[in-house]
Structures are given as structure tokens and as C-alpha cells.
C-alpha positions as CSV (number, residue, x, y, z in Angstrom):
1,M,71.6,124.0,-109.4
2,A,69.9,123.8,-112.8
3,T,66.2,123.7,-112.3
4,K,63.6,124.0,-115.1
5,V,60.2,122.7,-116.1
6,K,59.6,120.4,-119.0
7,K,56.3,119.2,-120.4
8,A,55.1,116.0,-118.8
9,K,55.3,112.9,-121.0
10,K,52.2,111.8,-122.7
11,G,50.4,108.8,-121.5
12,I,51.1,109.2,-117.8
13,E,48.0,108.1,-116.1
14,S,46.5,110.3,-113.4
15,V,45.4,108.8,-110.1
16,G,41.8,109.6,-109.2
17,R,41.1,111.7,-112.3
18,A,41.0,111.1,-116.0
19,A,44.4,111.6,-117.6
20,R,44.7,114.8,-119.7
21,K,47.5,116.6,-121.5
22,P,49.4,118.6,-118.8
23,T,50.0,122.3,-119.0
24,V,53.2,123.4,-117.4
25,A,55.6,126.3,-117.8
26,A,58.2,126.3,-120.5
27,S,61.7,127.5,-119.8
28,S,60.8,131.0,-121.1
29,P,59.3,133.6,-118.7
30,T,55.8,133.1,-120.2
31,P,54.4,129.6,-119.8
32,K,52.4,128.5,-122.8
33,G,48.9,127.3,-122.3
34,S,48.7,128.3,-118.6
35,A,45.5,129.4,-117.0
36,S,46.5,133.0,-117.9
37,S,48.9,134.4,-120.5
38,A,50.0,137.2,-118.1
39,P,53.8,137.2,-117.9
40,L,55.6,135.9,-114.9
41,P,57.9,138.3,-113.0
42,A,61.4,138.5,-114.5
43,A,64.3,137.0,-112.5
44,G,65.0,139.2,-109.5
45,K,61.6,141.0,-109.5
46,S,58.9,140.3,-107.0
47,A,56.0,142.5,-108.2
48,W,53.2,141.6,-110.5
49,T,50.1,143.2,-111.9
50,P,46.7,142.0,-110.4
51,L,44.1,141.0,-113.0
52,G,40.3,141.1,-112.7
53,N,39.1,141.0,-109.1
54,E,42.5,140.2,-107.7
55,V,43.6,142.3,-104.7
56,G,47.3,141.6,-105.0
57,I,48.0,138.3,-103.2
58,R,50.3,135.6,-104.5
59,V,50.8,132.2,-102.9
60,R,53.8,130.4,-104.2
61,M,54.0,126.7,-103.5
62,Y,57.4,125.2,-104.2
63,R,57.7,121.6,-105.4
64,V,60.3,120.1,-103.0
65,G,58.7,116.7,-102.7
66,F,57.1,115.5,-99.5
67,G,57.2,118.8,-97.6
68,D,55.7,122.3,-97.2
69,F,57.4,125.4,-98.4
70,F,55.2,128.4,-99.2
71,L,55.9,132.0,-100.0
72,V,52.9,134.4,-99.6
73,S,53.3,137.9,-101.0
74,F,51.0,140.9,-100.7
75,L,51.1,144.0,-103.0
76,T,50.9,147.2,-101.0
77,D,51.6,150.9,-101.4
78,A,55.2,150.3,-100.6
79,A,57.8,149.8,-103.3
80,D,58.1,146.1,-102.6
81,P,55.5,143.4,-101.6
82,V,55.2,142.1,-98.1
83,H,56.4,138.5,-97.8
84,I,55.6,135.6,-95.5
85,I,57.5,132.3,-95.4
86,I,55.4,129.4,-94.1
87,D,57.5,126.4,-93.3
88,C,60.4,125.1,-95.3
89,G,60.9,121.3,-95.1
90,V,61.2,118.0,-97.0
91,F,61.5,114.4,-95.9
92,K,62.2,111.1,-97.8
93,G,59.3,109.2,-96.2
94,T,58.6,105.5,-96.2
95,S,59.5,105.1,-99.8
96,Q,62.7,107.1,-99.5
97,T,61.6,109.1,-102.6
98,G,60.1,112.2,-100.9
99,D,63.1,114.4,-101.2
100,L,63.4,115.6,-104.8
101,G,66.7,117.5,-104.2
102,S,65.1,120.7,-105.2
103,I,64.8,122.5,-101.9
104,D,68.1,124.4,-102.3
105,A,66.9,125.9,-105.6
106,A,63.6,126.7,-104.0
107,V,65.2,128.6,-101.1
108,A,67.4,130.4,-103.5
109,D,64.4,131.5,-105.5
110,M,62.7,132.7,-102.3
111,A,65.7,134.8,-101.4
112,Q,65.8,136.3,-104.9
113,T,62.1,137.0,-105.0
114,T,61.9,138.6,-101.6
115,K,65.2,140.6,-102.2
116,G,66.2,139.2,-98.8
117,K,63.4,141.0,-96.9
118,V,60.8,138.9,-95.2
119,A,58.1,140.3,-92.8
120,L,57.3,137.0,-91.2
121,I,58.4,133.4,-90.9
122,V,55.7,131.0,-89.7
123,V,56.9,127.6,-88.4
124,T,53.9,125.4,-88.0
125,H,55.6,122.5,-86.1
126,R,58.9,120.7,-85.8
127,H,58.5,117.8,-88.3
128,A,61.4,117.6,-90.8
129,D,59.0,117.9,-93.7
130,H,58.2,121.4,-92.4
131,I,61.6,122.6,-91.1
132,A,64.5,120.6,-92.6
133,G,65.1,123.4,-95.2
134,F,66.0,125.9,-92.4
135,A,68.9,123.7,-91.4
136,R,70.0,122.6,-94.9
137,C,69.9,126.2,-96.2
138,A,70.9,128.0,-93.0
139,A,73.3,130.4,-94.6
140,T,70.6,131.7,-97.0
141,F,68.1,132.2,-94.2
142,K,70.7,133.9,-91.9
143,A,71.3,136.5,-94.7
144,L,67.6,137.5,-94.7
145,T,66.2,140.6,-92.9
146,V,63.2,139.2,-90.9
147,Q,60.8,141.2,-88.9
148,A,59.1,138.4,-86.9
149,I,59.0,134.6,-86.4
150,W,55.9,132.8,-85.2
151,M,56.0,129.4,-83.7
152,S,53.7,127.0,-81.8
153,I,53.3,127.4,-78.1
154,W,54.8,123.9,-77.8
155,E,58.2,125.3,-78.8
156,S,58.2,127.8,-76.0
157,Q,59.8,127.6,-72.5
158,Y,56.6,126.9,-70.7
159,A,57.3,124.1,-68.3
160,L,54.7,121.7,-69.8
161,A,56.0,122.4,-73.3
162,V,59.6,121.8,-72.3
163,K,58.7,118.6,-70.4
164,A,56.6,117.3,-73.3
165,Q,59.2,118.0,-76.0
166,T,62.1,116.6,-73.9
167,A,60.1,113.4,-73.3
168,L,59.3,113.3,-77.0
169,T,62.9,113.7,-78.1
170,S,64.0,111.0,-75.6
171,A,61.4,108.5,-76.7
172,A,62.2,109.2,-80.3
173,A,65.9,108.6,-79.7
174,R,65.1,105.3,-77.9
175,L,62.9,104.2,-80.8
176,Q,65.5,105.2,-83.4
177,S,68.2,103.2,-81.4
178,R,66.0,100.1,-81.6
179,F,65.4,100.5,-85.4
180,N,69.1,101.0,-86.0
181,A,69.8,97.8,-84.1
182,L,67.3,95.9,-86.3
183,G,69.0,97.0,-89.5
184,V,68.0,95.0,-92.5
185,T,65.9,92.6,-90.4
186,A,63.3,95.3,-89.8
187,N,59.8,94.4,-91.1
188,K,57.6,96.9,-93.0
189,D,55.9,98.1,-89.9
190,Q,59.2,98.7,-88.2
191,A,60.5,100.5,-91.3
192,S,57.4,102.7,-91.3
193,A,57.9,103.5,-87.6
194,S,61.5,104.3,-88.2
195,N,60.5,106.9,-90.8
196,Y,58.0,108.5,-88.4
197,V,60.8,108.9,-85.9
198,G,63.1,110.2,-88.6
199,N,60.6,112.9,-89.5
200,A,60.4,113.8,-85.8
201,T,64.1,114.2,-85.4
202,G,65.3,115.1,-88.9
203,V,68.4,113.0,-88.4
204,G,69.7,111.7,-91.8
205,G,67.7,114.2,-93.8
206,G,70.6,116.6,-94.6
207,G,70.1,118.7,-91.4
208,S,68.6,117.7,-88.1
209,N,65.5,119.3,-86.7
210,A,67.6,120.4,-83.7
211,N,69.7,122.5,-86.0
212,A,66.7,124.0,-87.7
213,L,65.1,124.9,-84.4
214,N,68.3,126.4,-83.1
215,L,68.5,128.7,-86.2
216,L,64.8,129.8,-85.8
217,K,65.0,130.4,-82.1
218,S,68.4,132.0,-81.8
219,G,69.9,132.4,-85.3
220,F,68.6,135.9,-86.1
221,P,70.4,138.5,-83.9
222,G,68.1,140.7,-82.0
223,L,65.0,138.7,-83.0
224,Q,63.1,136.3,-80.7
225,P,60.2,134.2,-81.9
226,H,56.7,134.7,-80.6
227,Y,55.0,131.5,-79.4
228,Y,51.2,131.2,-79.9
229,Q,48.3,129.0,-79.0
230,G,44.7,129.2,-80.3
231,G,42.8,132.3,-79.4
232,Q,45.9,134.5,-78.7
233,E,46.2,137.9,-80.3
234,P,49.4,137.9,-82.4
235,V,51.9,140.8,-82.4
236,L,51.9,141.8,-86.0
237,P,55.2,142.8,-87.7
238,P,55.5,146.5,-88.8
239,A,54.9,145.6,-92.4
240,F,51.5,144.1,-91.6
241,L,50.4,147.2,-89.8
242,Q,51.4,149.4,-92.6
243,A,49.7,147.2,-95.3
244,G,46.5,146.4,-93.4
245,I,47.3,142.6,-93.2
246,T,45.6,140.9,-90.2
247,A,46.0,137.5,-88.7
248,K,44.1,135.2,-86.3
249,I,45.7,132.3,-84.4
250,L,43.3,129.4,-84.4
251,G,45.5,126.5,-83.2
252,P,47.1,124.6,-81.5
253,P,44.7,124.2,-78.6
254,P,45.7,125.9,-75.3
255,I,48.7,124.1,-73.9
256,A,46.7,123.0,-70.8
257,D,44.3,121.0,-73.1
258,V,46.8,118.1,-73.6
259,Q,43.9,115.7,-74.1
260,L,43.2,117.4,-77.4
261,M,46.7,116.7,-78.5
262,Q,45.7,113.0,-78.4
263,L,48.6,112.1,-76.0
264,M,48.1,112.7,-72.3
265,D,51.4,111.4,-71.1
266,L,54.3,110.6,-73.3
267,Q,55.8,108.2,-70.7
268,K,52.5,106.2,-70.6
269,G,51.5,106.8,-74.1
270,V,54.8,105.9,-75.8
271,D,57.3,104.2,-73.5
272,Q,54.8,101.4,-72.6
273,Y,54.9,100.4,-76.2
274,L,58.6,100.8,-76.4
275,T,59.0,98.5,-73.4
276,Q,56.9,95.8,-75.1
277,S,59.1,95.9,-78.2
278,S,62.6,96.3,-76.7
279,D,64.7,94.1,-74.5
280,T,67.3,96.8,-73.9
281,K,65.9,98.1,-70.6
282,S,66.9,96.8,-67.3
283,E,64.4,95.5,-64.8
284,S,64.6,98.8,-62.8
285,E,63.8,100.8,-65.9
286,S,61.0,98.4,-67.0
287,D,57.3,99.5,-66.9
288,A,56.2,95.9,-66.4
289,P,53.7,95.5,-63.5
290,F,55.6,92.8,-61.7
291,G,59.3,92.0,-61.0
292,R,61.2,89.1,-62.7
293,I,60.5,86.9,-59.7
294,W,57.0,86.4,-61.1
295,D,58.2,85.5,-64.6
296,V,57.0,82.0,-65.7
297,N,59.6,79.4,-66.8
298,V,57.7,77.9,-69.8
299,D,59.7,74.7,-69.8
300,R,59.1,74.1,-66.1
301,F,55.4,74.9,-66.0
302,Y,54.3,73.8,-69.5
303,G,55.1,70.6,-71.2
304,P,55.5,70.0,-74.9
305,E,51.7,69.3,-75.2
306,A,51.1,73.0,-74.6
307,F,52.3,73.7,-78.1
308,Q,50.6,70.7,-79.7
309,E,48.6,72.7,-82.3
310,W,51.9,74.1,-83.6
311,W,53.6,70.8,-83.9
312,G,52.8,70.6,-87.6
313,D,53.5,67.1,-89.1
314,R,54.3,65.7,-85.6
315,I,50.6,65.7,-84.5
316,G,49.6,62.1,-83.9
317,H,53.2,60.8,-84.2
318,G,54.3,60.9,-80.6
319,T,56.0,63.5,-78.4
320,P,58.3,65.8,-80.4
321,S,61.9,66.4,-79.5
322,A,63.1,69.5,-77.7
323,K,64.3,70.9,-81.0
324,Q,60.9,70.3,-82.6
325,T,59.1,71.8,-79.6
326,N,61.3,75.0,-79.8
327,A,60.5,75.2,-83.5
328,A,56.8,75.0,-82.6
329,R,57.2,77.8,-80.1
330,R,58.9,80.0,-82.6
331,R,56.0,79.4,-85.1
332,M,53.5,80.4,-82.4
333,E,55.5,83.5,-81.4
334,A,55.7,84.6,-85.1
335,A,52.0,84.1,-85.5
336,L,51.3,86.3,-82.4
337,D,53.7,89.0,-83.7
338,Q,51.8,89.1,-87.0
339,A,48.4,89.1,-85.2
340,Q,49.1,92.4,-83.5
341,P,50.5,95.8,-84.7
342,D,54.2,96.2,-84.1
343,A,54.5,98.0,-80.7
344,A,57.2,100.3,-82.0
345,L,54.9,101.4,-84.8
346,V,52.2,102.2,-82.3
347,A,54.6,104.3,-80.3
348,A,56.0,106.1,-83.3
349,S,52.5,106.8,-84.6
350,K,51.6,108.4,-81.3
351,L,54.7,110.6,-81.5
352,N,53.7,111.6,-85.0
353,S,50.2,112.6,-84.1
354,F,51.3,114.5,-81.1
355,L,53.7,116.6,-83.2
356,N,51.1,117.2,-86.0
357,N,48.6,118.5,-83.5
358,Q,51.1,121.0,-82.3
359,S,50.7,122.8,-85.6
360,L,50.3,126.5,-85.6
361,V,47.0,127.3,-87.5
362,V,46.8,130.9,-88.9
363,L,44.1,132.8,-90.8
364,F,45.5,135.7,-92.7
365,S,43.2,138.5,-94.1
366,F,44.0,141.2,-96.7
367,K,41.6,143.5,-98.6
368,G,38.6,141.1,-98.0
369,K,40.5,137.9,-98.9
370,N,41.0,135.2,-96.3
371,L,43.8,132.6,-96.4
372,L,43.9,129.5,-94.0
373,F,47.2,127.7,-93.3
374,V,46.8,124.7,-91.0
375,G,50.2,122.9,-91.1
376,D,49.6,119.2,-90.4
377,A,46.8,119.8,-87.8
378,Q,44.9,116.6,-87.0
379,A,41.6,116.1,-85.1
380,G,42.5,117.4,-81.7
381,N,43.8,120.7,-83.1
382,W,40.8,121.2,-85.4
383,E,38.3,120.3,-82.6
384,H,39.3,123.1,-80.3
385,W,38.4,125.9,-82.7
386,I,35.7,124.4,-84.9
387,L,33.7,122.8,-82.0
388,G,34.8,125.2,-79.2
389,T,35.6,122.2,-77.0
390,D,38.2,121.0,-74.5
391,T,37.0,117.4,-74.8
392,P,38.3,115.1,-77.5
393,D,35.7,113.9,-80.0
394,K,37.1,111.2,-82.4
395,T,34.2,111.7,-84.8
396,V,34.4,115.5,-84.8
397,S,30.6,115.4,-85.0
398,G,29.7,118.1,-82.6
399,T,27.9,121.3,-83.4
400,M,30.3,123.7,-85.2
401,A,30.9,127.0,-83.5
402,D,29.4,130.1,-85.2
403,S,32.9,131.6,-85.5
404,A,34.2,128.5,-87.2
405,Q,31.3,128.4,-89.7
406,K,32.0,132.1,-90.5
407,I,35.6,131.4,-91.2
408,L,35.1,128.2,-93.3
409,T,32.4,129.7,-95.5
410,S,34.4,132.9,-96.2
411,L,37.7,131.3,-97.3
412,D,39.5,132.4,-100.5
413,F,42.4,130.1,-99.9
414,Y,43.0,126.8,-98.1
415,K,46.4,125.1,-97.6
416,V,45.4,121.5,-97.6
417,G,46.4,119.9,-94.3
418,H,49.1,117.2,-93.9
419,H,49.9,116.9,-97.6
420,G,46.4,115.7,-98.4
421,S,46.2,113.0,-95.8
422,G,42.7,111.7,-94.9
423,N,43.4,112.3,-91.2
424,A,44.0,116.1,-91.5
425,T,40.9,117.7,-93.0
426,P,37.7,116.6,-91.2
427,K,34.7,115.8,-93.4
428,S,32.6,118.3,-91.4
429,V,35.2,121.0,-92.4
430,V,35.0,120.2,-96.1
431,G,31.2,120.2,-95.9
432,M,31.1,123.6,-94.3
433,M,33.6,125.0,-96.8
434,G,31.2,123.9,-99.6
435,K,28.1,125.4,-97.9
436,G,29.5,128.9,-98.4
437,G,29.1,128.8,-102.2
438,R,32.2,130.9,-102.3
439,K,34.7,129.7,-104.9
440,F,38.1,129.4,-103.3
441,A,41.6,128.1,-104.1
442,A,43.3,125.2,-102.5
443,M,46.9,124.1,-102.7
444,C,48.2,120.7,-101.6
445,S,52.0,120.3,-101.2
446,T,52.5,116.6,-101.6
447,Q,54.4,113.8,-103.4
448,E,52.5,110.7,-104.4
449,G,53.7,107.3,-103.2
450,V,55.8,108.5,-100.3
451,Y,53.5,107.5,-97.4
452,G,50.5,105.3,-97.1
453,K,49.6,101.6,-97.2
454,E,52.5,100.1,-99.1
455,N,52.7,103.2,-101.3
456,L,49.3,103.0,-102.9
457,V,49.3,99.2,-103.4
458,D,46.1,99.0,-101.4
459,P,44.3,102.4,-101.5
460,S,41.2,100.8,-100.0
461,M,42.9,101.0,-96.6
462,G,42.5,104.8,-96.8
463,T,46.0,105.6,-95.7
464,E,47.6,106.7,-98.9
465,V,48.9,110.3,-99.1
466,P,47.4,112.2,-100.8
467,R,44.0,110.7,-100.1
468,I,42.3,110.8,-103.5
469,P,38.7,110.9,-102.3
470,L,39.5,113.9,-100.2
471,L,41.2,115.7,-103.0
472,S,38.4,114.9,-105.4
473,T,35.8,116.3,-102.9
474,L,37.9,119.4,-102.4
475,G,38.3,119.7,-106.1
476,S,34.5,119.8,-106.5
477,I,34.2,122.9,-104.4
478,A,37.5,124.7,-104.9
479,S,40.1,125.3,-107.5
480,L,42.7,122.7,-106.3
481,V,46.3,122.2,-107.4
482,R,49.0,119.8,-106.2
483,S,52.7,120.5,-106.1
484,D,53.4,117.2,-107.9
485,Q,51.2,118.4,-110.7
486,I,54.2,119.8,-112.6
487,E,57.3,118.2,-113.9
488,I,60.6,119.8,-112.9
489,E,64.3,119.2,-113.6
490,V,66.9,119.0,-110.9
491,N,70.6,118.7,-111.9
492,K,69.5,117.8,-115.5
493,K,67.4,115.0,-114.2
494,P,63.7,115.2,-115.0
495,I,61.3,114.7,-112.1
496,P,58.0,113.7,-113.7
497,A,54.6,115.0,-112.6
498,A,52.7,112.4,-110.5
499,D,49.4,114.0,-111.4
500,P,50.0,115.8,-114.8
501,Q,46.8,117.9,-114.9
502,P,46.3,121.3,-116.5
503,L,46.1,124.1,-113.9
504,P,42.5,125.2,-113.2
505,A,41.2,128.1,-115.3
506,A,40.7,131.4,-113.6
507,D,37.0,131.2,-112.5
508,G,36.9,133.1,-109.3
509,G,38.8,130.6,-107.3
510,G,42.2,132.0,-108.1
511,R,44.5,132.3,-111.1
512,F,47.3,129.8,-111.4
513,L,50.6,129.9,-113.2
514,S,53.5,127.4,-113.1
515,G,57.1,128.4,-112.9
516,T,60.4,126.6,-113.0
517,I,60.0,124.9,-109.6
518,W,56.7,126.3,-108.2
519,I,53.0,126.9,-108.8
520,D,51.7,130.4,-108.1
521,C,48.1,131.2,-107.0
522,Y,47.0,134.8,-107.5
523,L,44.1,136.2,-105.5
């Protein structure tokens, strides 16, 4: 696959910032005008020379579209760096534009850069935008030599985890069946819900989540994943022990704290909405409080006058015909449907939140530098370790634990949660990061216009991804870059930069360089 970077076209307006001439890598090994003129590694090499106060850490963020794929490398006394893969996924999203078609090239680059040797694969959670690449590029991953795989406790064989994931998969399949039946008649809410479910299952994305999970759990002979929850001491791979790399598992919350996952019971929390929105279940399967003997026959108990306000032009002109009454009833039902959120969307949103809160949250440390990777963790996941609580707090307004304050004020790198969504990085966390006065780097793997209120048509709703006010605030306290900040080319087709900004200058918050399909941060 031909993949190279071109200069972004002039005149493209940036969202949330003043538009400036972009600085991206040329097709030569040395990008012109980047934050540093130090040469990039030649093809096939994985080492580099640290500059200034750098200790030999490189975080490579691949531009795959709407999805996370990071390669973290540490220079050690060994001949080759120690490498960590953190997630590998992509998803089309609501707009169907989230998959840029570049993940194959990204995985190929990873294999070449690591020379096929990886100390650790971290899988934060099972959404397609974090694991689809493992299925799509299974042959490449199977050829790697991997020392360890870390996954969330929710992927383990604990009884509660198995029950929850089985119920989730079942509910997702039922929702998807409903959406498939709707076809082109689906409204916008139903289409959004369908995409939530698609992200949960991976079906239709070039490789199902089930295939990816099967590879990760049993596709590496002689290697079984470790499953972790917040507070557990991880078993470090041999390369970590030799290099002095340490790690802390901060999330997800302990598996018993299901309340913090924002979904106590999948049957009650999801299927009740599915029942409201589907007529495919039999009475014996229904969650309705009463049997059909109690159903009201509208025609028998209510006359045409019951729908008088929906008669339209018939008001004051005598009793309408049966046909006109039925039309009035349909108008009333349509108005009621529009007055409440689509039940299937509510159910799909709950599934989405539950999966996001399963995210494995890891803090890596090396030679005094601290790197925080949070997957798509939402409030419940954050609350457990920043507040030290087992009780949900929607405002996340409690007193922050001393341990959390110490972590957040000593960061050197932050992987922005959930692609820059406003529901994934609490304001209290951003505020505490800023209190440290420590300049740090932040990377946001995202693709503008894929998710959110009608794809940024109405940003005032606060649902667009990435959430510009959040990124602006982070940008004021950190050196922040976005994966869609560079233009790339896939199969001779240019993929423009959504936010064509120059990469930040090396000012203590990291040194950035752009490559053919990635952005590197050196620490």
C-alpha cells in the first residue's frame, strides 16, 4: 500500500484554532520545518538519538482514522529498544468516514520498526476502534514475538465478567437485528445506535471483535494474557525488568464495583429499552409488567373524540371518518416518538458506556518520565482511582485522593481519553494536571466529524468528537497534537488534515516529528 505525507492544502480552516500553514513531513526521511530537524530513523531501523533532556522514550501515534494505535518504544542498554503496542483499532463511526484505510500500512510499519519483537501488547477494551486491527492484520501479529499481553479484568473467565460480556453480546446482537430490519427506514437516532452496536461487535468493519479477541487470547502459542483491574500489581515482561520500566494498573475499577461501570444489570439496563422498541419478542419473553389480558383496546374504550386535538382541519366539522381518526392517531404516535429519545439509542448508549468503562488504565514510568494511557475510560473508571470511591458520583466533584494528585501533577505524557470526547477526561483531572506546572505532552488519536451531534452541525450540544473546548484547555497546559493534524496518502488518494496545524515546538513538553503515516513524540 502506497502511503506518504503531503503538505496540507492552503486555506483549510482549523476548528477551534486560528488556521495556520501546516508543517508535515515530506516524502524524504527528514521532514522540513518540523519541530526539530533531527533525522527520522531510516526504514527498518528502530533506534534514534535522544536530544536535550530526553531519556529515550518515543510514542508513535498512527493516523488510522477514528481509532487508537500506539507504539511506545524505550531506548535501553540492549541492542534494540523495548516496544509496547497499545491497542490497534479503527471504526467507520456514524458518518461512515472513520476508517481511512491506512491501518494495514500502519501495522506493517509497526512490524518493521519493532523488527518483529514486542515486549507487551496492551488491549484497553473490546471496542472495534481499539481492536479491529488485530483481526484485520492477524497474520502480521501472529508473526510477532511477544512477551506479554495485558487485558482488562472484564475479558477474563471470572464468573461475573463472563456473565456480563455474554449478556452484552446477546443484547448487542438483538439490537443489531432490529437495526438490520429497519434498513433504510432507520432515523438518525437509530442509525447512531446501530453504529454504537457495530463498534461493540466489530461486524462489518473488516474483522469482527470476536476474531480479534480470539487472536489475543489464544493466537500466540504458549502465551496467555494477564487480566487486570485497578490496584493490581502487574507481572512485568522480562524486557521491562531488564530496562527498569515500571507500570501501575489504575483501572478499571474492581470487578465487584459494577455500579462504577454505570450499568448494574444488563438485563434491566438494556433489555428493558429493547423491549420498548421491538415487537419481535413473544409475550413470554417480554419484560412488560402485565400480560396481554390487560392490554387496552383503544377503539373499544376510546371514541374518536379522544384524538380530537389531532384531527387537524376536521375540528369543528363533525365527527371524522375511521380513516381520518387513524390518521390522527398516527400523527399523535409520531409526535410521541419525536418527544422521547429512541429506546434503542438509549440501550446502545448504555452498552457503549459499559464497554468504555472496562478500559485498562496504565501508568508507565521510565527514567523519571511518566506516561498515562487511559483507553476510553469514562467517569466510573476515573472515579475509582482519582476519588478512591466505590460509589458513583456523576459530577466527579469529590476530594481527589493524594495518590491521584501525585500522578496527575507529575505526568510527562497523556493519551487523551476516548478520542477527545467531552465525556472521557473529567474537568477536575484537567485542572489537577495544570496545577503541577509541569509541561507535558498529550496525544489525541481522533478523526473529526465521525461522531457527535450531526457531525459538528451543532457543536453547542457538546457531543462532537473531538470536543474542541476540551482540547483547547489541554493545549493551554500541554503540548498537544492530534492524529488528524497531518495529511497522508493512501493508495494514491490524499487524506487531508482536519486540523492542519504545525507540530508544537520542543519546549519541555516533548519533541514532535511527523512521518509518512504517524506522529512521533520524543521524551
